[in-house]
C-alpha positions as CSV (number, residue, x, y, z in Angstrom):
1,M,-68.9,162.3,236.1
2,P,-72.5,163.4,236.5
3,N,-72.9,167.1,236.3
4,Q,-75.7,168.4,238.6
5,T,-76.1,171.7,236.6
6,L,-77.3,169.9,233.5
7,I,-81.1,169.3,233.2
8,G,-82.0,166.0,231.5
9,R,-79.8,165.2,228.6
10,S,-78.9,161.8,230.2
11,E,-78.4,160.0,226.9
12,E,-76.3,162.8,225.4
13,R,-74.2,163.2,228.5
14,D,-73.6,159.5,228.5
15,I,-72.2,159.6,225.0
16,L,-69.8,162.4,225.8
17,E,-68.6,160.8,229.0
18,K,-68.0,157.4,227.4
19,A,-66.0,159.1,224.7
20,L,-63.5,160.2,227.3
21,L,-63.1,156.6,228.4
22,S,-62.9,154.9,225.0
23,N,-59.6,153.5,223.7
24,R,-59.8,155.4,220.4
25,A,-59.9,158.9,219.0
26,E,-63.5,160.2,218.9
27,M,-65.1,162.8,216.6
28,I,-68.5,163.7,217.8
29,S,-71.0,165.8,215.9
30,I,-73.7,167.7,217.8
31,I,-76.5,169.2,215.8
32,G,-79.4,171.2,217.1
33,R,-81.4,174.4,216.5
34,R,-80.4,177.8,217.7
35,R,-80.7,178.3,221.5
36,V,-81.2,174.6,222.3
37,G,-78.2,174.2,224.6
38,K,-75.5,172.6,222.5
39,T,-72.6,174.7,223.9
40,F,-74.0,174.4,227.4
41,L,-74.1,170.6,227.1
42,V,-70.5,170.3,226.0
43,K,-69.2,172.7,228.6
44,S,-71.2,171.1,231.4
45,V,-69.7,167.7,230.7
46,Y,-66.2,168.8,229.6
47,Q,-65.7,171.9,231.7
48,Q,-62.7,170.5,233.6
49,T,-61.1,168.8,230.6
50,L,-61.4,171.3,227.7
51,D,-58.0,171.9,226.0
52,F,-59.1,174.1,223.1
53,E,-62.3,175.8,222.1
54,I,-63.2,178.1,219.3
55,T,-66.6,179.5,218.2
56,G,-67.1,180.6,214.7
57,I,-68.0,184.3,214.2
58,Q,-71.1,184.9,212.1
59,D,-70.5,186.8,208.8
60,A,-66.7,187.1,209.5
61,S,-64.1,186.7,206.8
62,R,-61.7,183.9,206.5
63,K,-58.9,186.2,207.8
64,E,-60.9,187.1,210.8
65,Q,-61.8,183.5,211.6
66,L,-58.1,182.6,211.3
67,R,-57.1,185.4,213.6
68,N,-59.6,184.3,216.2
69,F,-58.2,180.7,215.9
70,G,-54.7,182.0,216.7
71,L,-56.0,184.1,219.6
72,Q,-57.7,181.1,221.1
73,I,-54.5,179.1,221.0
74,T,-52.8,181.9,222.8
75,K,-55.5,182.0,225.4
76,Y,-55.5,178.3,226.1
77,S,-51.7,178.2,226.2
78,Q,-51.7,181.2,228.5
79,G,-49.1,182.8,226.3
80,S,-46.6,179.9,226.6
81,F,-47.1,178.7,223.0
82,P,-45.6,181.3,220.6
83,I,-47.9,181.8,217.6
84,T,-48.3,184.2,214.7
85,E,-51.5,184.5,212.8
86,P,-51.9,181.4,210.6
87,K,-52.0,182.1,206.9
88,D,-54.5,179.3,206.1
89,W,-56.5,176.6,207.8
90,L,-53.9,173.9,207.2
91,E,-51.3,175.9,209.1
92,A,-53.9,176.7,211.8
93,F,-54.6,173.1,212.5
94,Y,-50.9,172.2,212.3
95,L,-50.3,174.8,215.1
96,L,-53.2,173.3,217.1
97,S,-51.6,169.8,216.8
98,K,-48.2,171.2,218.0
99,F,-49.9,173.1,220.9
100,L,-51.6,169.9,222.1
101,E,-48.4,167.9,221.8
102,Q,-46.5,170.2,224.1
103,K,-49.2,170.0,226.8
104,Q,-48.3,166.3,227.5
105,K,-51.6,165.9,229.2
106,P,-52.6,162.7,231.0
107,G,-55.9,161.4,229.6
108,K,-57.7,162.5,226.5
109,F,-57.3,165.9,224.8
110,V,-60.7,167.6,224.3
111,V,-61.1,170.0,221.3
112,F,-64.4,171.8,220.8
113,L,-65.2,173.5,217.4
114,D,-68.4,175.4,217.9
115,E,-70.6,176.9,215.2
116,L,-68.7,175.1,212.4
117,P,-70.8,176.6,209.6
118,W,-69.6,180.0,210.5
119,L,-66.0,178.9,210.7
120,A,-66.1,177.2,207.3
121,T,-66.7,180.3,205.1
122,H,-67.1,179.9,201.4
123,K,-63.9,178.5,199.7
124,S,-62.0,179.0,202.9
125,G,-60.4,175.6,203.0
126,F,-61.5,175.0,206.6
127,L,-62.9,171.5,206.0
128,K,-59.7,170.5,204.2
129,G,-57.7,171.8,207.2
130,L,-59.9,169.9,209.6
131,S,-59.6,166.7,207.5
132,W,-55.8,167.0,207.6
133,F,-55.9,167.5,211.4
134,W,-58.0,164.4,211.9
135,N,-56.5,162.1,209.4
136,S,-52.8,163.0,209.8
137,W,-52.7,163.7,213.5
138,A,-55.8,163.3,215.7
139,V,-56.9,159.8,214.6
140,N,-53.7,158.4,216.2
141,E,-54.0,160.4,219.4
142,N,-55.9,160.1,222.6
143,I,-58.4,162.8,221.8
144,V,-62.1,163.8,221.6
145,V,-63.0,166.4,218.9
146,I,-66.5,167.8,219.1
147,V,-67.9,169.6,216.1
148,C,-71.1,171.6,216.6
149,G,-73.5,173.7,214.6
150,S,-77.0,175.1,214.5
151,A,-77.4,174.8,210.7
152,A,-78.4,171.2,210.8
153,S,-78.6,170.7,207.1
154,W,-75.2,172.2,206.6
155,M,-73.7,170.0,209.3
156,I,-75.2,166.8,207.8
157,K,-74.2,167.6,204.3
158,N,-70.7,168.9,205.0
159,V,-69.6,167.0,208.0
160,V,-71.7,163.9,208.7
161,H,-72.0,162.9,205.0
162,H,-68.8,164.6,203.9
163,K,-67.5,163.0,200.7
164,G,-63.9,164.1,201.1
165,G,-61.4,163.6,203.9
166,L,-64.0,163.6,206.7
167,H,-66.0,160.8,205.1
168,N,-67.1,158.3,207.8
169,R,-64.9,160.0,210.4
170,I,-67.7,160.9,212.8
171,T,-67.7,158.2,215.5
172,K,-70.8,159.5,217.5
173,R,-73.7,161.7,216.6
174,I,-75.9,163.7,218.9
175,Y,-79.1,165.4,217.6
176,L,-80.0,167.7,220.5
177,K,-83.7,168.4,220.7
178,S,-85.7,170.9,222.8
179,F,-86.7,169.9,226.3
180,T,-89.7,167.6,226.9
181,L,-92.4,168.8,229.3
182,H,-90.7,166.7,232.0
183,E,-87.4,168.4,231.4
184,T,-89.1,171.8,231.3
185,E,-90.6,171.1,234.7
186,L,-87.2,170.0,236.1
187,K,-85.7,173.3,234.9
188,K,-88.5,175.3,236.6
189,K,-87.8,173.5,239.9
190,K,-84.1,174.0,239.5
191,K,-84.7,177.7,239.3
192,N,-87.1,177.6,242.3
193,I,-90.0,178.7,240.1
194,N,-93.3,177.5,241.6
195,L,-95.6,176.9,238.6
196,D,-98.1,174.1,238.3
197,R,-98.3,171.9,235.2
198,Y,-101.1,173.8,233.6
199,Q,-99.0,177.0,233.8
200,I,-95.9,175.2,232.4
201,L,-97.9,173.7,229.6
202,Q,-99.1,177.1,228.5
203,L,-95.5,178.4,228.5
204,Y,-94.4,175.3,226.5
205,M,-97.2,175.8,223.9
206,A,-96.0,179.4,223.3
207,M,-92.2,179.0,223.5
208,G,-91.5,175.3,223.2
209,G,-88.8,173.5,225.2
210,V,-85.9,175.7,224.1
211,P,-83.7,176.1,227.2
212,H,-82.6,179.6,226.4
213,Y,-86.2,180.8,226.1
214,L,-87.3,179.1,229.3
215,E,-84.4,180.7,231.1
216,E,-86.3,184.0,230.9
217,V,-89.3,182.7,232.9
218,E,-89.5,184.6,236.2
219,A,-90.8,183.4,239.6
220,G,-93.9,184.9,241.0
221,K,-95.4,185.5,237.6
222,S,-98.1,183.4,235.9
223,A,-97.7,181.9,232.5
224,I,-99.7,184.8,231.0
225,Q,-97.6,187.4,232.7
226,N,-94.4,185.7,231.7
227,I,-95.5,185.4,228.0
228,N,-96.4,189.1,228.1
229,A,-92.9,190.0,229.4
230,I,-90.9,187.6,227.2
231,C,-92.8,188.0,223.9
232,F,-94.7,191.3,223.9
233,S,-92.3,193.6,225.7
234,E,-89.6,195.4,223.7
235,N,-87.1,194.2,226.3
236,G,-88.3,190.5,226.0
237,V,-85.8,188.0,224.5
238,L,-88.4,186.8,222.0
239,W,-89.6,190.2,220.9
240,D,-87.5,190.1,217.7
241,E,-86.3,186.4,217.8
242,F,-88.2,185.5,214.6
243,S,-86.3,187.9,212.5
244,K,-83.0,186.3,213.6
245,L,-84.0,182.7,213.9
246,Y,-84.1,181.6,210.2
247,T,-81.5,184.0,208.8
248,S,-79.0,182.7,211.4
249,L,-79.5,179.1,210.2
250,F,-80.0,179.4,206.5
251,E,-78.0,181.3,203.9
252,N,-81.0,182.2,201.9
253,A,-83.9,182.1,204.4
254,T,-86.6,183.7,202.3
255,A,-87.9,180.4,201.0
256,H,-87.8,178.8,204.4
257,I,-89.8,181.6,205.9
258,S,-92.3,181.4,203.1
259,V,-92.9,177.7,203.9
260,I,-93.2,178.5,207.6
261,R,-95.8,181.1,206.9
262,A,-97.8,178.8,204.7
263,L,-97.8,176.0,207.3
264,A,-98.8,178.4,210.1
265,N,-102.1,178.9,208.3
266,K,-102.9,175.2,207.9
267,Q,-103.2,173.4,211.2
268,K,-103.3,169.9,209.8
269,G,-100.4,170.5,207.5
270,L,-99.8,170.7,203.8
271,T,-98.6,168.3,201.2
272,R,-95.5,169.2,199.2
273,Q,-97.6,170.1,196.2
274,E,-99.8,172.3,198.3
275,I,-96.7,174.1,199.7
276,V,-95.5,174.7,196.2
277,Q,-98.8,176.1,195.2
278,Q,-99.1,178.4,198.2
279,T,-95.5,179.7,198.3
280,K,-94.9,179.8,194.5
281,L,-91.6,178.0,195.1
282,P,-90.2,176.0,192.2
283,E,-91.2,172.3,191.7
284,G,-87.6,171.2,191.6
285,G,-85.0,170.0,194.1
286,G,-84.5,173.4,195.6
287,T,-87.9,173.2,197.4
288,S,-87.1,169.6,198.6
289,T,-83.9,171.0,200.1
290,V,-85.7,173.7,201.9
291,L,-88.2,171.2,203.4
292,E,-85.4,168.8,204.4
293,E,-83.5,171.7,206.1
294,L,-86.6,172.8,208.0
295,I,-87.1,169.2,209.2
296,H,-83.5,168.6,210.2
297,S,-83.5,171.9,212.1
298,G,-86.6,170.9,214.1
299,F,-89.1,173.5,212.8
300,V,-91.2,171.2,210.6
301,S,-92.3,167.6,211.0
302,L,-93.4,165.2,208.3
303,Y,-96.4,162.8,209.0
304,L,-97.9,160.2,206.8
305,P,-101.7,160.2,207.4
306,F,-103.4,156.9,208.1
307,G,-104.1,154.9,205.0
308,K,-102.4,157.4,202.7
309,K,-99.5,157.0,200.2
310,K,-96.1,158.7,200.7
311,K,-97.0,161.5,198.2
312,D,-99.8,162.5,200.6
313,S,-97.4,163.0,203.5
314,L,-98.2,166.2,205.4
315,Y,-95.6,168.8,206.5
316,R,-96.6,170.4,209.8
317,L,-95.2,173.4,211.6
318,T,-94.2,172.1,215.0
319,D,-92.0,174.9,216.2
320,E,-94.0,176.4,219.0
321,Y,-92.5,179.8,219.0
322,S,-92.8,180.3,215.2
323,L,-96.5,179.3,215.3
324,F,-97.1,181.6,218.3
325,Y,-95.3,184.5,216.7
326,L,-97.2,184.3,213.4
327,H,-100.6,183.9,215.1
328,F,-100.2,186.6,217.8
329,M,-97.0,188.5,218.1
330,E,-96.4,189.8,214.6
331,Q,-99.6,191.9,214.6
332,N,-99.8,192.7,218.3
333,R,-96.3,193.6,219.6
334,Q,-97.0,197.3,219.4
335,T,-100.4,197.3,221.1
336,G,-99.2,198.0,224.6
337,P,-98.7,196.2,227.9
338,N,-100.8,193.2,229.0
339,I,-101.9,192.4,225.5
340,W,-101.7,188.7,226.1
341,Q,-104.3,188.9,228.9
342,Q,-106.6,190.3,226.2
343,L,-105.7,187.9,223.4
344,S,-106.0,184.9,225.6
345,Q,-109.7,185.5,225.9
346,T,-110.4,185.5,222.2
347,Q,-111.6,182.8,219.8
348,S,-108.2,182.9,218.0
349,Y,-106.6,181.8,221.3
350,I,-109.0,178.8,221.6
351,S,-108.1,177.7,218.0
352,W,-104.4,178.2,218.5
353,A,-104.4,176.4,221.9
354,G,-106.1,173.4,220.5
355,Y,-103.5,173.1,217.7
356,A,-100.5,173.9,220.0
357,F,-101.7,171.2,222.5
358,E,-102.1,168.7,219.7
359,N,-98.5,169.5,218.7
360,S,-97.3,168.9,222.2
361,C,-99.1,165.5,222.2
362,F,-97.4,164.5,218.9
363,K,-94.0,165.5,220.5
364,H,-94.8,163.3,223.5
365,L,-95.9,160.1,221.8
366,W,-93.6,157.9,224.0
367,Q,-95.3,159.3,227.1
368,I,-98.8,158.6,225.6
369,R,-97.8,155.1,224.7
370,K,-96.4,154.7,228.3
371,A,-99.7,155.8,229.8
372,L,-101.6,153.4,227.5
373,G,-99.2,150.6,228.6
374,I,-98.0,149.8,225.1
375,T,-94.3,150.9,225.1
376,G,-93.4,147.3,224.3
377,V,-95.8,147.1,221.3
378,Y,-94.7,148.3,217.9
379,A,-97.0,151.1,216.7
380,N,-97.3,153.9,214.1
381,A,-98.7,157.3,215.0
382,S,-100.6,159.4,212.4
383,S,-103.6,161.6,211.9
384,Y,-106.6,160.8,209.8
385,L,-108.6,163.0,207.4
386,K,-111.3,162.0,205.1
387,K,-113.1,164.7,203.2
388,G,-116.9,164.6,203.0
389,S,-119.1,164.6,199.9
390,T,-122.7,165.1,199.1
391,E,-123.3,161.4,199.8
392,E,-121.4,161.0,203.1
393,D,-119.9,163.0,206.0
394,G,-116.2,163.7,206.3
395,V,-114.2,162.8,209.4
396,Q,-111.0,164.2,211.0
397,I,-109.1,162.4,213.7
398,D,-106.4,164.2,215.7
399,L,-104.2,161.1,216.4
400,L,-104.3,157.5,215.5
401,I,-102.0,154.9,217.1
402,D,-102.0,151.8,214.9
403,R,-100.7,149.0,217.0
404,N,-99.2,145.6,216.1
405,D,-101.4,143.9,218.8
406,H,-104.4,144.3,216.5
407,V,-105.6,147.5,218.2
408,I,-106.0,151.1,217.0
409,N,-106.3,153.9,219.5
410,L,-108.5,156.7,218.0
411,C,-107.4,159.7,220.0
412,E,-109.4,162.9,220.4
413,I,-107.2,165.8,221.8
414,K,-108.8,168.6,223.7
415,F,-107.2,171.6,225.4
416,Y,-109.5,172.8,228.2
417,N,-109.1,174.7,231.5
418,S,-110.9,172.2,233.6
419,E,-112.3,168.6,233.5
420,L,-113.9,168.0,230.2
421,S,-117.6,167.1,230.3
422,I,-119.2,165.4,227.2
423,D,-122.7,166.5,226.4
424,K,-125.2,164.6,224.3
425,A,-124.4,166.4,221.0
426,T,-120.6,165.9,221.5
427,A,-121.1,162.2,222.3
428,L,-123.2,161.7,219.2
429,D,-120.5,163.5,217.1
430,Y,-117.8,161.2,218.6
431,R,-119.9,158.0,217.9
432,N,-120.4,159.1,214.3
433,K,-116.7,159.7,213.9
434,I,-115.9,156.3,215.3
435,G,-118.5,154.7,213.1
436,I,-117.3,156.4,209.9
437,F,-113.7,155.4,210.6
438,K,-114.6,151.8,211.3
439,Q,-116.6,151.7,208.1
440,R,-113.8,153.1,206.0
441,K,-110.6,151.6,207.5
442,K,-109.2,148.6,205.7
443,K,-107.6,147.0,208.7
444,K,-110.0,145.0,210.8
445,K,-108.7,145.9,214.2
446,Q,-110.2,146.7,217.6
447,V,-110.8,150.5,218.0
448,F,-110.4,152.1,221.4
449,F,-111.7,155.6,221.7
450,T,-109.1,157.6,223.7
451,L,-109.5,161.1,225.1
452,I,-106.4,163.2,225.8
453,S,-107.4,166.4,227.7
454,T,-105.6,168.8,230.0
455,F,-107.5,167.9,233.1
456,G,-109.0,164.6,232.0
457,L,-112.7,163.7,231.8
458,K,-115.7,164.2,234.1
459,Q,-117.6,161.0,233.7
460,N,-121.3,161.2,233.0
461,Q,-124.1,159.3,231.2
462,H,-122.8,160.4,227.8
463,S,-119.2,159.3,228.3
464,L,-119.9,155.9,229.8
465,G,-119.6,153.2,227.2
466,L,-118.0,155.7,224.8
467,V,-114.5,156.6,226.1
468,D,-112.2,153.6,226.6
469,F,-109.1,155.5,227.9
470,V,-108.6,158.9,229.4
471,L,-105.2,160.6,229.5
472,D,-104.5,164.1,231.0
473,M,-101.6,166.5,230.9
474,D,-99.9,164.7,233.8
475,D,-99.3,161.8,231.5
476,L,-97.4,164.1,229.1
477,F,-95.1,165.2,231.9
478,E,-93.7,161.6,232.5
479,G,-90.0,161.3,232.3
């Protein structure tokens, strides 16, 4: 039952559709950051078959959540199912089971429990009620239960890895990510917004592939004009999004924001020890929990640099909006209209754009591997940093693809507004970088120097014999 209103999400849609056709009860968890389109996905696929839905109310009491539950049963029964306000969650789920039984529906029941972390208030008994509903009733019925939440770490701990009655009850898991560049382009076309790929890339670097953010992009405006309106106008949807983003996901968000701010100041990332030093967070497990929660929620990524040990792993801020906000919006939102036109001409913009484009490349490693023709070859992607000393120069490499076919792609990533032309000094710098890496690396593999640039490379005497592969932004837009 393909739904034409849904952009991309083919794998996720397939999971939901097959659940309707399976011969067993299904409990599906959907986890993804705020505004990424979890609710839209479920309603797009199940819009004709939804039997009951409830969305948790943020900061509401147990009594208020229970009242809302009762009202939703009344709504979906169209008043035909007499109900009083349930006194606890066990009674609430018992009433839900009775309501579904009286429907006598052909095919599978579909129950959607949205924003589960808000429903399951502290010591509310919600998870016990849900466990009873599944184990005593639903597991023997023809039903699909979808549980959904933005607080990824809470969902994983309390539902996916639940140690009580919900242990091992999840039959399918969906981790919903932001759009790729390909899906972002499809969304623009769906809305009849005529922007070329360079314009879309600029939007993506500032806002990421969050569907709700992209919904605000208007036709007839350039990327710079749209960013001005969405981010720097008091009426823009992202004007005050940062203040809501982390507090809506994490109960005590101060530590999370401290980590985000520290990472925003270090483009290549920080080790765990460096994060502790800069944020003054404790050495213990609390900091580890904060880092895991930021990773699970899609704000931070963990990378192991080439040739390093696990303790040297780097945490990088890879949430585009957070990086953009901390670099530009926080200090410039009050400076008047058209500020982004001015900021986009500064050195700060050049530095940010280089890092943001690099992040986009890391998020599209499959597309890069496809362009290199190595999707069938096992490979590890990482960065490389070797500090210099008085005796020898240091070297920094944006991206290394270490392949099992005895090849390493040494990738230089450049964001530029036209074809890149390599001059004599730059060519010498690249050759030195390749030479130092070859000298220091332990693995005796073929090294191919690979350039990834927005508009590709303008060949000249300095690039010939130096650059083995050239990729441009079109390669990142592959589906």
